[in-house]
C-alpha positions in Angstrom: 325.5 262.3 152.8 324.2 261.5 156.3 320.7 261.8 157.7 321.8 264.1 160.5 324.7 266.5 160.7 327.2 267.1 163.5 325.8 268.4 166.8 325.9 272.1 167.3 326.6 274.0 170.5 323.6 275.4 172.5 323.5 279.1 173.1 325.5 279.6 176.3 323.3 282.4 177.8 320.2 280.3 177.3 321.8 277.3 179.0 322.9 279.4 181.9 319.4 281.0 182.3 317.7 277.5 182.2 320.1 276.0 184.8 319.8 279.1 187.1 316.0 279.0 187.1 315.9 275.3 187.6 318.1 275.6 190.6 316.0 278.4 192.0 312.8 276.3 191.6 314.3 273.3 193.3 315.1 275.4 196.4 311.6 277.0 196.5 309.4 274.0 195.6 309.0 272.8 199.2 309.9 269.2 198.3 307.8 269.0 195.1 309.7 268.3 191.8 307.2 269.9 189.4 308.6 267.8 186.6 312.1 269.3 186.9 313.6 265.9 186.4 311.8 265.5 183.1 312.9 269.0 182.0 316.6 268.2 182.9 316.3 264.9 181.0 314.9 266.7 178.0 317.8 269.2 178.2 320.3 266.3 178.1 318.5 264.8 175.1 318.9 268.1 173.2 322.7 267.9 173.7 322.8 264.6 171.9 321.5 264.2 168.4 319.5 261.0 167.9 317.7 259.4 164.9 314.2 258.4 165.9 312.6 255.7 163.7 309.0 254.5 164.0 308.8 250.8 163.3 306.5 247.8 163.5 307.5 244.6 165.2 308.7 242.6 162.1 312.1 243.3 160.7 311.3 241.6 157.4 308.6 244.1 156.7 311.1 247.0 157.2 314.0 245.4 155.4 314.5 247.9 152.5 313.7 250.9 154.7 316.3 249.7 157.3 318.9 249.4 154.6 318.2 253.0 153.6 318.4 254.2 157.2 321.8 252.6 157.9 323.1 253.9 154.6 322.1 257.5 155.3 322.9 257.7 159.0 326.1 258.7 160.6 327.5 256.0 162.9 328.3 258.6 165.6 324.5 259.2 166.2 322.4 256.7 168.2 319.3 255.3 166.5 316.1 255.1 168.7 313.4 252.7 167.4 309.9 253.9 168.4 307.2 251.2 168.6 303.6 251.2 169.7 302.4 247.9 171.2 298.7 247.2 170.8 297.7 244.7 173.6 295.5 241.9 172.2 291.8 242.3 172.9 291.0 238.7 172.3 293.0 235.9 174.0 293.4 232.4 172.5 292.4 229.7 175.0 292.2 225.9 174.5 288.4 226.3 174.0 288.1 229.4 171.9 289.1 233.1 171.6 288.0 235.0 174.7 287.8 238.8 175.4 290.7 240.0 177.5 288.3 241.4 180.1 286.7 237.9 180.5 289.9 236.4 182.0 291.0 236.4 185.6 293.4 239.3 186.4 296.2 236.8 187.2 295.8 234.9 183.9 295.6 238.2 182.0 298.8 239.6 183.6 300.6 236.4 182.7 299.4 236.6 179.1 300.4 240.3 178.9 303.9 239.4 180.2 304.3 236.7 177.5 303.0 239.2 174.9 305.4 241.9 176.1 308.4 239.5 176.0 307.5 238.4 172.5 307.4 242.0 171.4 310.8 242.8 173.0 312.4 239.7 171.3 311.0 240.8 167.9 312.2 244.4 168.3 315.7 243.3 169.4 316.1 242.1 165.8 316.2 245.7 164.8 318.9 246.4 167.4 320.9 243.3 166.3 320.9 244.5 162.7 322.3 247.9 163.8 324.8 246.4 166.1 326.2 244.2 163.3 326.7 247.4 161.3 328.5 249.1 164.3 325.5 251.4 165.1 324.3 252.2 168.6 320.6 251.4 168.8 317.9 251.4 171.6 314.2 250.8 171.8 311.4 253.0 173.2 307.9 251.4 173.3 304.5 252.3 174.6 301.2 250.5 175.1 298.3 252.0 173.1 295.3 250.6 171.3 295.8 253.3 168.6 299.2 253.3 166.9 298.9 256.9 165.7 298.1 258.2 169.2 300.9 256.2 170.6 303.5 257.7 168.2 302.2 261.2 169.0 302.6 260.6 172.7 306.2 259.3 172.2 307.0 262.3 170.0 305.7 264.8 172.6 307.2 263.0 175.6 310.8 262.7 174.1 310.6 266.0 172.2 311.4 264.3 168.9 312.4 266.8 166.2 313.6 264.4 163.5 311.5 261.3 162.8 311.7 258.6 160.1 308.6 256.5 159.6 307.2 254.2 156.9 304.5 255.6 154.7 303.0 252.4 153.3 303.0 251.2 149.7 302.8 253.3 146.6 299.1 252.9 146.3 298.7 254.8 149.6 300.1 258.0 148.0 298.5 260.5 145.6 299.9 263.5 143.8 298.3 266.8 144.7 299.0 269.6 142.2 299.4 273.2 143.1 300.8 276.3 141.4 304.3 275.7 142.8 305.1 272.0 142.7 303.8 268.5 142.9 304.2 266.9 146.3 303.6 263.4 147.4 301.3 263.2 150.4 300.6 259.9 152.3 297.0 258.7 152.6 297.5 255.9 155.1 295.5 256.7 158.2 298.5 256.4 160.6 300.8 258.4 158.5 298.3 261.2 157.9 297.3 261.4 161.6 301.0 261.7 162.6 301.7 264.2 159.8 298.8 266.4 160.9 299.0 266.2 164.7 302.7 265.8 165.5 304.4 268.6 167.4 305.2 271.6 165.1 308.9 271.3 165.9 309.1 267.7 164.6 310.3 267.1 161.1 309.1 263.8 159.6 310.5 261.8 156.7 308.1 259.3 155.2 309.9 256.5 153.4 308.8 253.4 151.4 310.8 250.7 149.8 314.0 252.4 150.6 313.1 255.8 149.2 312.0 259.1 150.7 308.5 259.8 149.4 307.8 263.0 151.2 308.9 265.2 154.1 306.9 267.2 156.7 309.3 270.0 157.7 309.1 271.6 161.1 307.4 274.9 161.2 310.6 276.5 162.4 312.6 275.3 159.3 313.6 278.1 156.9 311.9 278.2 153.4 309.7 275.2 154.3 307.7 275.3 151.1 310.7 275.1 148.8 312.4 272.4 150.8 309.2 270.3 150.9 308.8 270.5 147.2 312.4 269.6 146.4 312.4 266.8 148.9 309.3 265.1 147.4 311.2 264.4 144.2 314.3 263.0 146.0 314.8 259.2 145.7 318.3 258.9 147.2 317.4 260.1 150.7 320.5 262.5 150.9 318.7 265.0 153.1 321.3 266.6 155.4 320.7 269.6 157.6 322.9 272.6 157.7 324.4 273.6 161.0 322.3 276.8 161.1 319.1 274.8 160.6 320.0 272.5 163.4 320.9 275.4 165.7 317.5 276.9 165.0 315.7 273.7 165.8 317.6 273.2 169.0 317.0 276.9 170.0 313.3 276.5 169.5 313.3 273.4 171.6 315.1 275.3 174.4 312.6 278.1 174.0 309.8 275.6 174.6 311.6 274.2 177.6 312.0 277.8 178.9 308.3 278.5 178.6 307.5 275.2 180.4 309.9 276.1 183.1 308.3 279.6 183.6 304.9 277.9 183.9 306.1 275.5 186.5 307.7 278.4 188.5 304.4 280.3 188.4 302.6 277.2 189.6 305.1 276.7 192.4 304.6 280.3 193.6 300.8 280.0 193.5 300.9 276.7 195.4 303.2 278.3 198.0 300.7 281.1 198.7 297.9 278.7 198.9 299.8 276.5 201.3 300.4 279.5 203.6 296.7 280.4 203.6 295.6 276.8 204.1 298.1 276.4 207.0 296.4 279.1 209.1 293.0 277.6 208.4 294.3 274.1 209.2 295.6 275.2 212.6 292.1 276.1 213.8 290.6 273.1 212.1 293.0 270.7 213.7 291.8 271.8 217.2 288.3 271.0 216.2 289.3 267.7 214.7 290.9 266.5 217.9 287.6 266.6 219.7 285.7 265.3 216.7 288.0 262.5 216.1 287.5 261.1 219.6 283.8 261.0 219.1 284.2 259.7 215.6 286.6 257.0 216.6 284.1 255.4 219.0 281.3 255.6 216.5 283.6 254.3 213.8 284.5 251.3 215.9 280.9 250.5 216.3 280.2 251.0 212.6 283.2 248.8 211.6 281.9 246.0 213.8 278.5 246.2 212.1 280.0 246.5 208.6 282.2 243.5 209.2 279.2 241.5 210.3 277.3 242.6 207.2 280.3 241.8 204.9 280.6 238.4 206.4 276.9 237.7 205.8 277.1 239.1 202.2 280.2 237.0 201.6 278.6 233.8 202.7 275.4 234.7 200.8 277.4 235.4 197.6 279.3 232.1 198.0 276.1 230.2 198.5 274.6 231.9 195.4 277.6 231.0 193.3 277.5 227.4 194.5 273.8 227.2 193.8 274.3 228.5 190.3 277.1 225.9 189.7 275.0 223.1 191.1 272.0 224.3 189.1 273.8 224.1 185.8 275.3 220.7 186.7 271.9 219.4 187.7 270.2 220.6 184.6 273.0 218.9 182.5 272.6 215.8 184.6 268.9 215.8 184.2 269.1 216.1 180.4 271.6 213.3 180.2 269.6 211.1 182.6 266.6 211.4 180.2 268.9 210.4 177.4 270.3 207.6 179.5 266.7 206.3 180.2 265.9 206.1 176.5 269.2 204.5 175.6 268.9 202.0 178.5 265.4 201.0 177.5 266.8 199.9 174.2 269.6 198.0 175.8 267.2 196.4 178.3 265.0 195.2 175.4 268.0 193.7 173.7 268.9 191.8 176.9 265.4 190.6 177.3 265.4 189.4 173.7 268.6 187.5 174.3 266.9 185.5 177.1 268.9 182.4 178.0 271.5 183.3 175.4 273.2 185.5 178.1 274.0 182.4 180.2 277.5 182.3 178.7 278.3 185.1 181.2 278.2 182.6 184.0 281.0 180.4 182.6 283.5 181.7 185.2 281.2 181.7 188.2 278.6 179.4 190.0 275.0 179.5 188.8 272.3 179.2 191.5 268.6 178.4 191.2 265.8 180.6 192.2 264.7 178.1 194.8 268.2 178.2 196.4 268.1 182.0 196.5 264.6 182.0 198.1 265.6 179.5 200.7 268.9 181.3 201.5 267.0 184.5 202.3 264.1 182.7 204.0 261.7 183.8 201.3 263.3 187.3 201.2 262.6 188.0 204.8 262.9 191.7 205.7 264.8 190.8 208.9 267.6 189.5 206.6 267.8 192.8 204.6 271.2 194.5 205.1 271.2 197.1 202.3 269.1 199.0 199.8 269.7 201.2 196.8 268.4 202.2 193.4 269.4 198.8 192.0 267.4 196.8 194.5 267.9 195.1 197.9 270.8 193.2 199.6 270.1 190.3 201.9 272.3 188.3 204.2 271.8 184.6 203.4 273.0 181.1 204.1 273.7 179.3 200.8 275.3 175.9 200.5 276.6 176.1 204.1 278.2 179.5 203.5 277.2 182.9 204.7 276.8 185.2 201.7 275.5 188.6 200.6 272.7 188.4 197.9 271.9 191.4 195.8 268.5 191.2 194.2 267.9 193.3 191.1 264.9 195.6 191.2 262.5 194.4 188.5 261.3 198.0 187.9 264.9 199.3 187.3 265.3 200.2 183.6 269.1 200.1 183.8 269.6 197.1 186.0 270.0 194.4 183.4 273.0 195.9 181.6 274.7 196.5 185.0 273.8 193.0 186.2 275.5 191.3 183.3 278.4 193.7 183.3 279.2 193.1 186.9 279.1 189.4 186.3 281.4 189.8 183.3 284.0 191.9 185.2 284.0 190.2 188.6 284.1 186.7 187.1 287.3 187.6 185.1 289.1 190.2 187.3 290.3 189.3 190.8 292.2 191.4 193.3 292.6 191.3 197.2 290.7 194.5 197.5 287.8 193.8 195.0 284.7 192.1 196.3 284.5 188.4 195.4 281.6 187.3 193.2 280.6 183.7 194.2 277.8 183.2 191.6 274.6 184.5 190.2 270.9 183.5 189.5 269.6 184.7 186.2 266.0 183.8 187.0 266.0 185.8 190.2 268.4 188.5 188.8 270.5 187.9 191.9 274.3 188.3 192.5 275.9 186.3 195.3 279.0 187.8 197.0 281.2 187.0 199.9 279.6 188.3 203.2 281.5 191.2 204.7 280.4 191.6 208.3 281.4 195.2 208.9 279.3 196.5 206.0 280.2 199.7 204.2 282.7 202.4 205.0 279.9 204.9 205.1 278.5 203.2 208.3 281.8 203.9 210.1 282.1 207.5 208.9 278.9 209.5 208.5 276.7 207.4 210.7 279.4 206.6 213.4 279.1 202.9 214.1 279.8 203.3 217.9 280.3 199.5 218.4 283.8 199.6 216.8 286.6 202.2 217.0 287.9 203.5 213.7 291.3 205.2 214.5 293.3 207.2 212.1 295.9 204.5 211.4 293.1 202.2 210.2 291.5 204.9 208.1 294.9 205.6 206.4 295.2 201.9 205.7 291.7 201.9 204.2 292.8 204.7 201.9 295.9 202.8 200.8 293.8 199.7 200.0 291.3 201.7 198.0 294.2 203.3 196.1 295.6 199.8 195.4 292.4 198.6 193.9 292.0 201.6 191.7 295.6 201.4 190.5 294.9 197.8 189.5 291.7 198.6 187.6 293.3 201.5 185.8 296.2 199.2 184.7 293.5 197.1 182.9 292.0 200.3 181.4 288.9 199.9 183.5 287.4 202.9 185.3 285.1 202.2 188.3 283.0 205.3 187.8 281.1 205.2 191.1 283.6 205.3 194.0 282.0 206.4 197.3 282.0 205.1 200.9 278.8 203.1 200.3 280.6 201.0 197.7 283.7 200.4 199.9 283.0 197.2 202.0 284.9 196.0 205.0 285.6 192.5 206.3 286.0 191.6 210.0 289.6 193.0 210.0 288.6 196.3 208.2 290.2 195.1 205.0 288.8 196.9 202.0 286.6 195.2 199.3 285.6 197.5 196.5 282.1 196.7 195.2 279.4 197.8 192.7 281.3 197.5 189.5 278.1 197.4 187.5 278.6 200.9 185.9 282.4 200.6 185.3 283.7 201.2 181.8 286.5 199.9 179.6 288.5 202.9 178.3 290.8 203.0 175.3 293.3 205.2 173.4 292.3 206.6 169.9 294.5 207.9 167.1 293.9 211.4 168.3 294.4 211.0 172.1 297.1 209.9 174.5 294.9 209.4 177.5 292.5 206.4 177.6 288.9 207.5 177.7 285.3 206.4 177.1 282.8 208.8 175.6 279.2 208.5 176.8 276.1 210.7 176.8 274.6 208.9 179.8 276.5 210.0 182.9 276.2 207.6 185.9 277.5 207.9 189.4 276.8 210.0 192.6 276.9 213.7 192.2 279.3 214.9 195.0 281.9 212.3 193.7 281.4 213.0 189.9 284.3 214.6 187.9 283.2 218.1 186.8 285.0 217.7 183.5 283.1 214.5 182.8 279.8 216.3 183.3 280.9 218.9 180.7 282.5 216.6 178.1 281.1 213.1 178.6 284.7 211.7 178.5 285.2 209.1 181.2 288.9 208.7 182.1 290.9 207.2 185.0 291.0 210.8 186.4 287.3 210.4 187.2 288.2 207.9 189.9 291.1 210.1 191.1 288.5 212.9 191.8 286.2 210.6 193.6 289.1 209.2 195.7 290.0 212.8 196.7 286.5 213.3 198.2 286.7 210.0 200.0 290.1 211.0 201.5 288.5 214.2 202.9 285.7 212.1 204.4 288.2 209.8 206.1 289.8 212.8 207.9 286.6 214.7 208.7 283.9 212.0 209.0 281.5 214.4 207.3 279.1 214.0 204.3 280.5 214.6 200.8 278.0 217.4 200.0 279.9 220.8 200.1 282.7 219.1 202.0 285.4 220.2 199.5 284.4 223.9 199.8 284.1 223.7 203.6 287.6 222.2 203.9 289.1 224.8 201.5 287.4 227.7 203.5 288.7 226.2 206.8 292.3 226.0 205.3 292.1 229.7 204.3 290.9 230.8 207.7 293.5 228.7 209.6 290.7 226.6 211.3 291.3 223.3 209.6 291.8 221.4 212.9 288.2 222.0 213.7 287.3 219.9 210.7 289.1 216.7 212.0 287.0 213.8 213.2 288.1 213.8 216.9 287.0 210.2 217.4 289.8 209.1 215.1 292.6 210.8 217.1 294.2 212.3 214.0 297.7 213.8 214.6 297.7 217.3 213.1 300.5 216.7 210.6 299.1 213.5 209.2 295.6 214.9 209.0 296.7 218.0 207.1 298.9 216.0 204.7 295.9 213.6 204.0 293.6 216.6 203.4 296.1 218.2 201.0 296.4 215.0 199.1 292.6 214.8 198.9 292.4 218.4 197.6 295.1 217.7 195.1 293.1 214.6 193.8 289.8 216.6 193.7 291.2 219.5 191.6 288.5 220.6 189.1 291.1 220.3 186.3 292.1 216.8 185.2 295.5 218.0 184.1 296.3 219.2 187.6 295.3 215.9 189.4 298.1 213.5 190.5 298.8 210.0 189.2 297.6 207.4 191.7 300.5 205.0 191.1 303.3 207.6 190.9 302.2 210.4 193.2 299.3 209.4 195.5 300.6 206.0 196.6 303.9 207.7 197.7 302.1 210.4 199.6 300.0 207.8 201.5 303.0 205.8 202.4 304.9 208.9 203.6 302.0 209.9 205.8 301.6 206.4 207.3 305.4 206.3 208.1 305.0 209.2 210.5 303.7 206.8 213.1 306.4 204.7 214.9 304.3 201.6 214.4 303.6 201.7 210.6 300.2 200.2 209.7 300.4 197.2 207.4 300.6 197.9 203.7 297.7 196.6 201.4 298.5 193.9 199.0 299.1 194.9 195.4 299.2 191.4 193.9 296.4 190.5 191.5 295.2 188.0 189.1 293.0 188.3 186.0 
């Protein structure tokens, strides 16, 4: 026995009437379809018997019911699997589950696409099972947060008159006694809702574990009570329709379509009358509108100009507010960690003070000077010899042992100076590179570090403050960028992160050769059993705010990508000659508006192509996400070389040789 019987012929007179009225409506509808296409599609569906089956997305949960379906269905009739997809309301992210409405629209659309593809792949398994058994099968799905409502919508839309659906486990059924028979009735919420609210013309078979548990007959079926009672006791599922029953169902469906067609025709006639009445009124109104439009157009142009000005002001204000909130949160985080750093550094400073002369082993690889030598070299710390100043202390130009040097004197009031003092001695006495500043020696008594003297000072003097005594063309700036990159690549190869890269810490000798300085806060990073990227975890963030990695402020994990972010900001400064504060936002805004050339430092003579490529490299490096930043050795170095090769006379390449 099969689930459906052979198709019956539709009543010819009813078919002719439907087609005649549909043709008449098409010619009188003035271009509007009034759902004729849907009615014609429904008419075609009536001519072909189909088995509609409501399923979930997992084949294994429908295994026994699917066997029953294939066993009791004629292979000549297509099977249509109905599925209601419930879009996820919470989305898994690397951090936690987030509400779907909390994501950006682009990210949500991408997730919904992946979700829909996964659903299709899962439902194709139903089709594959049918195909292997020589059945024709298709899928109809709909998105709805409520499964029962979604099924009801599919039943109504496709005029389903014969539906098979799961009814849940045996515990979801109860026996209700009456005077005539005992009928099983599903209690599951979905099954009960569909049973009660489905279209009256739809007959529904509820099956579980490969058996028919109950049937909801269509209201048009003859002797519905007797059939319902007899079907509830059936376990084999041999529930065929007679030809007369199927003819009656199809006739009722055609009757419904006929009623809908009449309603559409009445609506078309009504709209036609209304259109004629409105047409006469519109003729007069159009004459008035011509004059009104002329006046309105001039007023609207003035209003649009004012609204545009207002929108621009509001847009700038909103951006400033957002930027302020971001900076506020970062500053509060930085303040909290700075307090923690102060407490931790006090402990470290006390330990250094207790060590006293025991720290002298740090000077094994560099020269030790006496306090008297330092005093004489700076002419008793004469202010006229001062060449620099910072939170750490003062820098003097001095003449020591017949050599011009730079002497950095630690500020005695600094609570974090001692650890940085000894760390800089430790690193610079052991690591050497052509683009790292050379440490000549130190004086423990004076807390002084003695470096080679670099006459051109810091890069900052030649960018922000415009040292007018020397030209700083774009070729030289690009060479500076390459030499900074070379020094960072070298430090990262030793698993050392500088942690405070900025123009003030990039020194220049007489030929504008880079010497990276201020390694007092650099950190040694390492790989753990749970990570693949070297990092150092700290609760005391150090550095300069515009150059600090946003992810470092949030996580406290110091990685080589911190230096990549700082280097990106420095690249933007080399092209624009502007301060770092808000520079990245200003550059991105200029790029969006097509006004990036106005950001170039005109004194450098940047060619447009080289300047834009350098800015794009800087924006790439300063991406807020670490994962999206480039690798200095593999990506950035190649970009800088490519940019420099645009010029016919390529600037000299920085040295990459090093010793440790």
